[in-house]
N, C-alpha and C positions, 0 to 999 in steps of 0.2 A: 505492499499500500502506499503510495506515496505522498508528501505533505498536502497537496489540496484534496485528494481522497480523504485524509483523515480528518481535515478540518470540516468538509461539508458533511462528513458522518458524525461530526461534534454536534455539528449545527444541527442536524436533524435530531439527533439524542436531546439536544436542549429546547428543539419545539416538543418531539413526545412527552416530555418530563413535566411539561409547561414551565421550564426555567424562562423561557422568553415566548413571545407572542408573533404572529407570520410577519409583521411589521417591523419587529426587531432584529429579524436574520440578515439584512444586507448591513446595518450599523455593527453587529456583532462579527459578523466577517472581515469586515473591514480594520475594526479595533483587532482583531486575530491577526490579522495579515501582519499590520505595523509591527506587533511584537514580536514577528518572527521575521522581520525586514524584507517583506514581500511587497511588491506593488501593484502586482497583477492577478486576476484568478481564471482559469479557462471556464468558457462558456459550459460546456458541455463536461461535468465532472461525476465519474462513477461513486457511488458509496456502498459502504458495508455496512449492515445492520445488526452483525453478530458480536462485533466488538463493544463492549463495554466502555462508559465514560473514564475510567481509571488506562482501561488498554489504548485510547484513541488518545490521551492526553501522554502517554507513554511516546507514541509514533512522534508526536509533535513535539516533545521535549528532546527526541534523540535528534530530531532533524537539528532543534537547535544548536545541542552539542557539536553534531556534524559539521554546522558551517559556522564555528566559533563563537557561537553570539551567549553563551554561557560556558562554564566549566563544568565538565564532568565529575562533578560531586553532588551528593546527595542532597545538601541543604540549598543549593543552585537550583537544581532541577525540580526540587518541592516549590521554591520560590516562582519560579516559571511557570509550573503548572497552574499555581493558586492565583496567579495574574491572569490567567487564560481564563478560568473559572468566573474569575470576577468580571469578569466583561457580562457575563449572563445573570447578575444578581442584584436585585433594588438596592437602591439605597436604603440607607438604615431607616431612615423617615417612612418611606413608603413601605418597607416590609412591615414596620411598627403599625403601619396605619391599615393594612392589611390582615396582619394577627390580629388586633383591637375588633375588626370587622365580623370575623370567624370567630372570636370569643364570645362576642354578643351574642350570637346563634347559639353556640356551645363550645366549651372550654375544651374538649377535645377534639373538635375541628380546628381549631387554633394549634393546638400541640401536634395535631397529626401535619397541618401544613408544612410547619417550623420543622419538623423532623425530616419531612419527605425534602424538604428543599436542603436542609444539612447534608443529607445523604446524595443526592443527585448533585450537588455544586462540589462534590467530591472534599468537602469537609469533613467530614466523617468518612477514613479512609478503610473504605468496606475491603479493597481488596489484601490490604494489610491484616486487617481483622480475620479476614477467612483463613489467615495462616494459623491462628491459633488453635490448640487441641484443648476439646471443649467436651465435656461429658459429666454425667451425673452417678450418683452413688449412694445407696442407701445406707443409713445408719440408725443409731438407737434415737437419734434425734431427728430422724426426718432424710427426704433426699435433698443432700448436700450437691453445689456445684462445684466442677474443678475444673480450673483454666489454667493452661502453662502457655503464658505470654510470649507469642512470637510475634505481634504484630509490630513492634517498635521497630524499625530496620537497624540494623549495626552499621556504626560508622566506620567507613571505608579507611585506608591509611591516608589517601590523600586528603579527607575531611579533617581527620585529627593534625596532620600538618598546618592546613589553613586554620584551626582555631589556635593553633601555638603561635601562629604567628601573630594573629590579631593582638593590637594592643587593647588594654582594659577600657571597656567603655566609660566614659565621663558623665554621661548623658543620663545614665539610669534610666533609660526609656524604652519600652515599661517597665514600671518597675518589679513585675512577676508576671508569670505566665499566665493568670488568672484576672489581672487588671484590664478595665474597660478599653483602656489606650491596644489593646490587642487589636479590636476591630480595624478591620483593612490592612492592616500593619503589614508590610512587604515582608519582614525575617530578614534575617541576616545569617551570617555564618555560625553564629553560638545561640541563635533565636531562631523559634519554628517560623514558616509559611503562614501567615495569616488574612492573606489580601480576601480570602474568599469566606472570612468567619465575620458572621454578624449576631447581635444579640437581642432580644425581646425585653425593655424595659418593663417593672413591676414595681409596685410600692409594697414595702412589707414594713412594720410598724411606724409607718409615716414616712420612712427612707427610701432612697433611691437603690431598687436592687435589680439585678439583670438574669435573665434565663439564656442557657446557651447549653448545646449538647455536647459531649466528651468527643474529641477527635478519634480516639480509639475506645468505643464502647465495650462496653464488659458484660453489657445485658442489654434487654430491649428498653431503646429510648432514655439509656442512661444521661440525664442531663446534668449541668451544675448551674447553683444559682448562687451567684456573688456580689458582693458587696461595690457600690459606686467607688467606696473609700478602700484604699490601701492599708488596711489595721490588721492588727493580729487576729488569732479566731479566739473568740471568748465563749465559754456556755455560762449562761443565765437567764433571766426570766424572759428579756430579750429574745434569747435565741429561742426558747421553748415558744413563744408566742410566734415569731415569724413563720416557723415549721409548721405550725396549726394554721397559722393564715394563710400559707401556700398551699397546703391539701385542701383546704375549704375553697379557695378559688380555683383548685385542678382536682378534683376529687379521685379524679383514675390513677393519679401519681402519689410515691409517699415520696417522703423527703427526711434526709437525716444529717446529721452533722460529726464528722470527726472528734474526737476529745481533744481539750484545748492545751494538753499537756505533753512533752516529748514523751518518748518510748510509745505511750498507748495513745498518740495522737497520729494521724496521716502523714503524709509526705509534705506539705506545706500549710504551715502554721504562722506563715505571716500575712496571708490574705483571709479575710473571715468569708468563708463558703461552706454551702449544703451540696450535699449530691443527692440525686431522687432519679426519679424515674416510674414506667409502667411494668414492673416486674414483681412476683412474690416470692420473697426467699423463704428457705427452710425455717427461718426464724420466726416470719411472720404466721405459719401455721402452726408452731410449737403446741405442745400441749401445756394448758395451765394447772398447776399443781396446789397451790395455796391461796386463797384470797382473804381480803383483811378489806376495813373499813378505816377510813379517816374522819375523824370527829369535825375538824375543823371544815373539811370539805365532804358534805353528806351526800352531793350529785355527783362524787366520783366512786368508780369502784376499781380496785387494785386488785392485781393478781400479780404472782411469780411464775416463772415458766419452766419446764422443762426443757434446759439449752446448758451447753456446756459453759456460758459466760453468765455472770448473774443479772436477772432482767427483773425487773419492775415493771408493770405494763400497768397503764392508767387509762380507763373508757370513761366517758361523759359527753355530755351534749354542750357544754358550755367551755367554748375553748380557753378565755379568762381565767375560767375556774381551775381548768387543767393545767394551763401554765401557773398558777400559783401554788399549785399542788406540787407540780413538779420542781418550783423553787426551791419548796420547804422542806424536800426531800433531797435537793443539791445542797442546800446549804448544811442539813442533817450530816450528810456523808462527808463534805467538806472537812467537819471536824471529827470525825468518827474513828477512833482506833480501838481494836481488839487484838493487843498481844498474841493471846493464842490462837488466831487465825492468821496471824502474820500482817495483820493491817495496823501500819502505822500513819496517820493521818500527816505529821508532818518530821522533818529533819531541821531541828533549828526553825529558819524562817521559810524553809522548801515545804512549797505543798505536794502531797502526792495523789490526793483523792479527787477526781471529777466524774463527768458521766458523757457516754455516747448515745446521744436522744436519735430516734425514730419516729417520725407521726406517720399517719395516713387515717384515711376515711374509712369506716367499714362498718355495712348493715345500718347506715344512718347514723354513726355516732362515730366521735373521734377517738382517735388511739392514740398513746405517746408511750412508747418504749423507753425504758431509763436503763443504760447498763451500766452496772458501776465498775468502774475501773481504778485501778492503784499503780502507780508507777516507781514504787521504790524498788532500790537495788539491793544486793546482798554480795557477800564474798563468794557464795556459792554461786549465785546468779547475778553477775555483773551486767548484762544486758536488761534484767528486769526479773523481778521474783513471779509477777503475773503477766510473763513474756513467753513465747516460745524458748522451753528449755533446751540445753545444748543437745541432747540425744533427739531431737526433730530439725536442729538445723540444716541439716543436711539436705532437706524436703524446703524446710521455710525457717527463714533469719529474721525475715523484716519485721517493721511495726505490723501489731493488727489492726488495722484501721477500720471503717465503717463497712466496708464491703464484707472486709473477711468474717467480723466482726457479725453479720447478718447470714452468712452461710456460704458464701463463694470465695474458694480460695484460688487466690491469683498467683501463680508460683513462677519462678524465674523460667525463662527461656531453655537453660543448662539443661533443665532435667529431660528435654526432646532427645538426645542422644546418649546421657547417662540411662534414662529407663531402657532405653533400646538394648544398651550393652548389658544392664542386669535380667532381660528377658532372654538373649544370647546365654549368660551364665546359666540362667534356670534352666535353661534347655541341654546344659553340658557342651555347649561350645566354649572354645577358647575365648575369652572376653576380657576387655579392660576394665574391670569395675573400679570406679574412684574409691580410695581407700575411706573415704566418709559415709560411702554406702555398705562396704562390706558386710559388716555385722547385720546389717536390715537385709542384705541379700540372702546372707546363711538363714537367716531365721526362716525368711521364706521359703527358702529352698527344705529346711526340715518341716515345715507346719504344711507344705501343699507338694512334698515328694511323689504321694499316691496318685493326683491329680493331674499334675502336670502335663500339657502338652502343646504341640505348637498352635493349637486351634486357642487353646483358652490361656495362654501364657499373659497375653495383653488385658484381659479381664482381671485376671488374677493379680496383676502390679498395678491395676488401676485402684482394684478395692483396696489395696496395702497402701497406695498413697492416699486414698480418701481415708484411711484410719488415721494415719500419720497428721492428717489436716482436723480430724476430730481430737486428737491429742494437742494439737497446737490451741487449739479454742479451750479446750480443757485448762492448758495451762494458764490461759491468759483470765481464766473465772478467777475472780476473789474467793466466790464460794463455792466450793465443789458439789457435784451431785451426788454427794453419800449423805447419810444420816446425820453425821457430824457437821458436815459442811451446810448442810441445809438448815440444821438446829442454831448456827453461828447467822446465818442468815436471819432466820426469824427473831434471834434477839437485836439486830440492827433495825427489823420493821416495828419489834417493840418499843425501841430507843426513838422511833418516830413520834 
């Protein structure tokens, strides 16, 4: 396929997906011709309807590399393809107006429209996401989701060399990957392309906030809701109120927040933001095991869950009362210590207790899940007492953030090849099993020796990965799902 065929095929796709209308076609073609340093276009151009938008972008980007328009490095190619797609996307004001018109009909119509646009504009990296290895596993806590994250492309040597040559930016613009200044930002060697990025303005607790989708979605309609102000993450009554207000406005979505402390928080603690989407995680389906009332909040029903982490679920019809109840629990938890359970609220002036909250609307009521977290470390567990312990680091060592808390494992890309080597080992082939996996591989060999076959070895390894992920979550739980653990959990509830 030559460059003209690819360009016309891309225009056809843009028309087909309603990124543009018929009267936009000539304008869009000319804008892209300019990006490609072309000044003509054949009258009769064949097209190919089988290639996807990401595949057609690759053809055009390869042409730009061959003609010396851009360097053959991933960042420049991403920037160039984002500029091409930006030609097809409305200005932010027009897009927000369309979103609001659809929202006035039905909130779901509005989010469907914006999600479809984010997919078709190649902002959501569908081709990269398709590389992920994803499956589900049955556990004592329900059906968990497992993802080996292969979607973010590795940097090639030329890209790394260019980054090293770059002088540190003095402008600090945008301040981080979540700032609203990323909307339409071209990108640079060490900052991702965002020409085709758009956000939707919403108001939460009287403040300007924005809705966008994650470029590397881990589940259906994986969205990010971010503050207009670049400020640190904070869990407080305002956070609870915003989560509940959002799901009231968009009842087909859940919305949750990472905790606001290191170790138990997510990867970005410097910009206040939440994550949500149209997906039901295993935690949402977890069985209720203990219910209690709160005298100060008679309209609230409170329960604990059968879940590896320690969760209090609040249910009610009044979101303001729910936020007040959640704040009272947070305040009690921040100052709570139980040395016998390994829980100390502070070390000197350093606070250890916080909450990971998740809001949803179900059966006409608001729900707010409060996951109790503690980030204390010890000599035996220098990365965190309530953090994945050393014997599961070969599978998961990183922070257990919101997505993992709810029951979706996001596992490192290295496992793709490492698990294949373990499968070979289990089948008796010579295999280079990493040292940190050897004890686990031997344990699987002993446990499954009688049933192992070439047909079921992948399934067996996957089940054992799922069991390790459950252990990861159990390590992160401040009160274990044991008789003693649950008694200590109720001790805290009584202290409320």
